[in-house]
C-alpha positions in Angstrom: -15.2 -14.2 10.6 -13.1 -12.3 13.1 -10.0 -10.6 11.9 -7.5 -13.2 13.2 -9.5 -15.9 11.5 -9.6 -14.0 8.3 -5.8 -13.4 8.3 -5.2 -17.3 8.9 -7.9 -18.5 6.5 -7.8 -15.9 3.8 -4.5 -14.3 4.1 -4.2 -13.0 0.4 -7.7 -11.2 0.8 -6.7 -9.8 4.2 -3.4 -8.5 2.8 -5.0 -6.9 -0.2 -7.5 -5.1 2.0 -5.0 -3.8 4.2 -2.8 -2.6 1.4 -5.6 -0.7 -0.4 -7.3 0.4 2.8 -4.8 1.6 5.4 -1.3 0.5 4.8 1.3 3.4 4.2 5.0 3.7 3.6 7.8 5.3 5.9 6.5 8.7 4.6 3.2 7.8 5.7 1.7 8.1 2.1 -0.7 5.5 0.8 1.1 3.1 -1.6 0.8 3.4 -5.2 -1.2 0.8 -7.2 1.9 -0.3 -8.7 3.5 -0.6 -5.6 0.6 -2.4 -4.1 0.8 -5.1 -7.0 4.4 -5.7 -6.2 3.8 -6.1 -2.6 0.9 -8.5 -3.1 3.3 -10.6 -5.3 5.9 -10.7 -2.7 3.4 -11.4 0.1 2.0 -14.5 -1.9 5.6 -15.8 -2.3 5.9 -15.5 1.3 2.6 -17.2 2.3 3.6 -20.1 -0.1 6.7 -20.7 1.9 4.8 -20.7 5.3 2.3 -23.2 4.0 5.1 -25.5 2.8 6.3 -25.3 6.4 2.9 -26.0 7.8 2.6 -22.5 9.6 0.6 -19.2 9.1 1.1 -15.4 9.2 -0.2 -15.5 12.8 2.2 -18.1 14.1 5.4 -18.0 12.1 8.7 -17.5 14.0 12.4 -16.6 13.3 13.3 -19.9 12.2 10.8 -19.9 9.5 11.8 -16.4 8.4 15.5 -17.6 8.4 14.7 -20.4 5.9 12.7 -17.9 4.0 15.4 -15.3 3.5 17.8 -18.2 2.8 15.5 -19.3 -0.2 15.5 -15.5 -1.4 19.2 -15.4 -1.2 19.7 -18.4 -3.2 17.2 -17.4 -5.9 18.5 -13.9 -6.4 21.6 -12.5 -8.1 24.4 -11.2 -5.9 24.3 -7.5 -5.2 20.4 -7.1 -5.4 18.2 -5.5 -2.6 15.6 -8.3 -3.0 16.2 -9.8 0.5 16.1 -6.3 1.9 12.7 -5.6 0.3 11.2 -8.8 1.7 12.8 -7.9 5.1 11.0 -4.6 5.2 7.7 -5.9 3.8 7.5 -8.7 6.4 8.6 -6.4 9.3 5.8 -3.9 8.2 3.3 -6.9 8.0 4.1 -8.1 11.5 3.8 -4.5 13.0 0.4 -4.4 11.4 -0.5 -7.9 12.7 0.6 -7.0 16.3 -1.4 -3.7 16.3 -4.5 -5.5 15.2 -4.1 -8.3 17.7 -3.4 -11.3 15.3 0.1 -11.6 16.7 1.8 -10.9 20.1 5.3 -10.3 18.8 7.2 -9.4 15.5 9.8 -12.0 14.6 11.0 -9.9 11.7 12.1 -7.0 14.0 15.6 -8.6 14.5 16.1 -9.0 10.9 14.8 -5.4 9.9 17.3 -4.0 12.5 20.2 -5.3 10.8 18.8 -4.5 7.3 20.0 -1.2 5.9 19.8 0.1 2.3 23.4 0.2 0.9 25.2 3.5 1.2 27.2 3.1 -2.1 25.7 0.8 -4.4 28.0 -0.5 -7.1 28.1 1.6 -10.4 25.6 0.1 -12.8 27.4 -1.4 -15.9 26.3 -0.5 -19.5 27.6 -0.1 -23.0 28.6 3.4 -24.0 27.2 4.8 -27.3 30.1 3.3 -29.3 29.9 0.0 -27.7 26.2 -0.1 -28.0 26.4 0.9 -31.9 29.0 -2.1 -32.2 26.7 -4.6 -30.5 23.9 -3.5 -32.6 25.9 -4.2 -35.8 27.1 -7.6 -34.3 23.5 -8.5 -33.9 22.7 -8.2 -37.5 22.2 -11.3 -39.5 24.6 -12.8 -41.9 24.1 -15.0 -45.0 26.6 -17.6 -43.6 24.9 -17.8 -40.1 24.1 -21.2 -38.9 21.0 -22.0 -36.6 23.2 -21.4 -33.6 24.3 -18.0 -34.8 20.9 -17.1 -35.8 19.5 -17.6 -32.4 22.5 -16.1 -30.6 22.0 -12.8 -32.7 18.3 -12.9 -32.1 18.7 -13.2 -28.4 21.1 -10.2 -28.3 18.8 -7.9 -30.7 15.9 -8.8 -28.1 17.6 -8.0 -25.0 19.4 -4.9 -26.4 16.3 -3.9 -28.3 13.6 -4.4 -25.8 15.5 -4.1 -22.3 13.7 -7.2 -20.9 15.1 -9.4 -18.1 16.6 -12.9 -18.7 13.6 -14.3 -17.1 11.3 -12.4 -19.5 13.1 -13.6 -22.4 13.1 -17.1 -21.5 9.3 -17.0 -21.2 8.6 -15.1 -24.6 6.5 -17.0 -27.0 6.4 -16.4 -30.8 3.2 -14.7 -30.4 4.4 -12.2 -28.2 6.6 -10.7 -30.6 5.0 -8.7 -33.5 7.3 -8.1 -36.7 4.9 -7.9 -39.6 3.5 -4.6 -38.5 4.3 -0.8 -39.1 5.2 -0.7 -35.5 7.3 -3.9 -34.4 6.9 -4.4 -30.6 7.1 -6.9 -28.0 4.2 -7.8 -25.5 5.7 -8.6 -22.3 3.2 -10.6 -20.1 2.5 -10.0 -16.4 5.2 -11.6 -14.4 5.1 -11.6 -10.6 4.9 -7.7 -9.4 5.6 -6.5 -13.1 2.4 -5.6 -15.0 2.1 -6.5 -18.7 3.7 -4.0 -21.1 4.3 -3.4 -24.7 7.7 -2.4 -25.9 8.5 -0.9 -29.4 11.4 -2.6 -31.1 14.0 -0.4 -32.8 14.9 -1.1 -36.2 18.3 -2.4 -35.4 16.7 -5.4 -33.6 14.3 -6.5 -36.2 16.2 -8.2 -38.8 17.9 -10.7 -36.5 14.5 -11.5 -35.2 12.8 -12.1 -38.5 15.7 -14.3 -39.5 15.4 -16.3 -36.3 11.5 -16.7 -36.8 11.9 -17.7 -40.5 14.4 -20.5 -39.4 11.9 -22.1 -37.1 8.9 -24.4 -37.8 7.6 -24.2 -34.4 3.9 -23.1 -33.5 3.7 -19.3 -32.5 2.5 -20.3 -29.1 5.9 -22.0 -28.4 8.7 -20.4 -26.5 10.8 -18.2 -28.9 14.1 -19.6 -27.6 13.8 -23.2 -26.8 16.6 -25.2 -25.1 18.7 -27.1 -27.7 17.2 -30.3 -29.0 13.7 -29.5 -27.4 10.8 -27.2 -28.2 8.8 -27.4 -25.0 11.4 -26.0 -22.6 13.0 -22.6 -22.8 16.5 -21.9 -22.9 18.3 -22.0 -19.5 20.1 -19.0 -17.8 23.6 -20.6 -18.0 23.3 -20.9 -21.9 21.6 -17.2 -22.0 24.7 -16.0 -20.1 27.0 -17.6 -22.3 25.5 -16.0 -25.5 25.5 -12.5 -24.1 28.9 -13.1 -23.0 30.2 -14.2 -26.3 28.5 -11.2 -28.1 30.2 -8.8 -25.6 33.6 -10.4 -26.1 33.2 -10.2 -29.8 32.8 -6.4 -29.6 35.7 -6.1 -27.0 33.9 -5.2 -24.0 35.2 -6.7 -20.7 33.7 -6.0 -17.3 32.9 -7.7 -14.0 29.5 -8.5 -15.2 28.9 -9.7 -18.7 25.3 -10.7 -18.1 22.0 -9.8 -19.7 21.9 -7.0 -17.1 24.3 -4.9 -18.9 22.2 -5.0 -22.0 19.1 -3.9 -19.9 21.0 -1.1 -18.5 22.2 -0.1 -22.0 18.6 0.0 -23.2 17.5 2.2 -20.2 20.4 4.5 -20.7 19.7 4.9 -24.4 16.2 5.9 -23.6 17.4 8.5 -21.1 19.9 9.9 -23.6 17.1 10.4 -26.0 15.1 12.5 -23.7 12.7 9.9 -21.8 11.6 10.8 -18.2 12.7 8.4 -15.3 9.1 7.4 -15.0 8.8 6.5 -18.8 11.9 4.4 -18.7 10.8 2.7 -15.4 7.6 1.8 -17.0 9.5 0.4 -20.1 11.5 -1.8 -17.7 8.6 -2.9 -16.0 9.6 -1.4 -12.5 7.6 0.3 -10.0 10.3 2.0 -8.5 12.5 4.7 -10.2 15.7 3.7 -8.1 17.3 1.8 -10.9 16.8 4.4 -13.4 17.8 7.3 -11.1 21.2 5.6 -10.8 21.6 5.3 -14.6 20.6 8.8 -15.0 23.5 9.6 -12.9 25.9 8.1 -15.2 24.8 10.4 -18.2 28.0 12.4 -17.9 29.9 9.4 -18.9 30.7 9.5 -22.6 
């Protein structure tokens, strides 16, 4: 099978071979294994889109890219660099395919020319030490809590204590959470480019999670936080966002962003204040890049 046929018939295999064999970044250094995993997951999403449109990596054009980037924009939160990362990846892919004779032109070039990393990204939002302590206290269970409040406190305790994303919380099952152990922890399964990881849970987060688990009769394999009135579907992002907003309002925190991202940033910043390195914190967050953590470290002078 010649190289063109391989890229058309077995694009995933061809991409992995290129990534591990000769692909390199802008500094001409080979990609790390974590970056390769992330790039491969992104490429697979791109190929799925091309298949839906009835085209291949050898024949897609600007119109196909436009619909793909529109889909990326629709699925990502405002202010993220996801579209930019995909633009760079597809441009790099097309340049390689032109070099090896699989394509005659690079339809991503026009998108890449207009794509630049933001010069001044918005300051990450987080809770300072006092507000962090207040939210930790708010997450503690109370004897008068009903099922709704037990769930809400447990949601906040897990987000603030483990630093997981909203999507990761929604997919968490009961058997991912280990509480009857000398070292309570959460197992976060592999999701897209993020590798599986184990996150130790701080003491403040455990009581609410124990109380929530005891209140439920669902099997351990069921989602930990199901949608209301159903056990087979996870809580949705709208309700999850409302839970976090309500908790932040309860401690008097107000900001343009009142989403689970604030709790994830607070978790990461707490680790940095405790002396963890950028690489360690990035791994706890499941990130291949240190970009987010570097921005958070720059805030450590803030009381």
